N, C-alpha and C positions, 0 to 999 in steps of 0.2 A: 186762147192760143198758147199762152205760156205753159199752162198745165199740160196741154197736148205735147208740146216740145219736151217738157220734163219727162212725161210718160214714155215718149219715143227714145229719149236718151237713156232712161233707166232700162228699157227693154234691150237696147243695143249693148249696154254695159253688161247686163245679165247674160246675153248670148256670148259676148266676148269672154266672160269669166267662167262659163260652163266648161267643165273638164270632162272630156270624153275618154273612154278607155285608151284610144289611140294617143290622145294628147298626154295622158298620164304616163304611158310608156315612153314618149319622147322626153318628158320632164325627167324621168328616172334614167334615161340613157346614159347620162354623164356619171352616174354613181352605180357602178355595176353591182348587181345582186349576186351574192356568192354564198353557197351552202356546202357544208361537208355532211354527207349522209353515210351513216354506218348501219348496216343491216346484219342481223344474226338470226340463225335458226328459222329462216323463212320457208324452208322445205324445198328450196331450189338453190343449189350451190352456185348457179350462175348469177343469182341476184344478191348473194351475200358478199360482204366486204365493205370497204370504204370508198366512196366516190366523191369527186368534186363536181359541183354544178355551178356554172356561171350563167347568168341571164342578162340580157340587154347589153351586149349581144350574147348569144348562146355559145357556150364553150364548156370544156371539162371532159371528164371521162365517165360521167353518168351514162348508163346504157340507153336511156331514153331521154336525153337532154332536151331536145326540142319539145317533146310532149310534156315533160315535167315543167318546163318554163311556162308553156302555154296553160297548163292546168293550174299552176300557182297564180298566174295572172288572172284567171277566171275567178279564183277564190279570194283574191285580194280586193277588198272593198274598204272604204273609209270607215274607221271605227271598229273593224273586226280583225282579229288575229287568226289567220289560218292555222297557226301552230298552238293555239291555246289549249290548255289541258281541260279535261272534263271538269265542270264546276263541282266543287265540294257539295255533297248532299244530293247529287243527281241519282235518281233511281235507274238502275241498269239491269238488263236481263242477265241472269247468271248463266251465260253461255260462254264456253271456252273456245277461243278461236285458234289455239295452238301456241307454241312457244316463241313465235317470232317476236323480235324486238328491234327497235331502231332508235338512233340518236341523230338529231338534226341540229346543226349549229352553224352559225355564221351571221349574215345580214340579209334581210329581205325588206324591201320597200323602206329602206333607211333605218330599220330597227334591228336590234340584236335578236338573234334566235338561239335558244338553247332548250330544245324540246325532246322529251323521251316518249316513245310509243311502244305499245304492246297490244296483245289481242286477248286479254284476260277476261273480258266481259263484253256485253253487247255495245256499251257506250264506247269502249276503247276500240272495238272492231269498226264501228261506224267512223270514228275519228281517223283511224288508219286508212280505211277505204276512201275517205274524202281526199286523201293525199296521193292516191294512185294516179299517175305513174311516178311521182317522186319516190314513193315507197312501192315495193313490188307487190303485185297482186298475189294473194295467197289462196290456198284451196278453200278455206271456209269463209263465207260471206257474212257480213253483218246483217242482223234482222232488220226488216224494213219498218 
């Protein structure tokens, strides 16, 4: 009987401590995520410049603020940095995706962000494309 109660208590505690994406958003609500995004040479003058993005709640002058916050929320998982650079030594296709560049800085999920992006090879193109719509869609797509 005691073992059964302990098992039920452990199960109840596990359920209570399980963090869902919705709960994660509520926890972070008090600490607003904020990013400054600077985009150059994207091929679309309307998407170039510097934008402020605030999430939880959504605000700022980013042209697709709601979609950018939602996309970042989907990419944000425990132990992974959505802004991480391509690991050193990674083999990348030698495919040029154009002169577009971006700089993202600020705070996301309680951590500082200072990341640079370009489209100089297949790995960098894939990294850029993973952050659309935070970063603008460009004409050349990353290899699958």
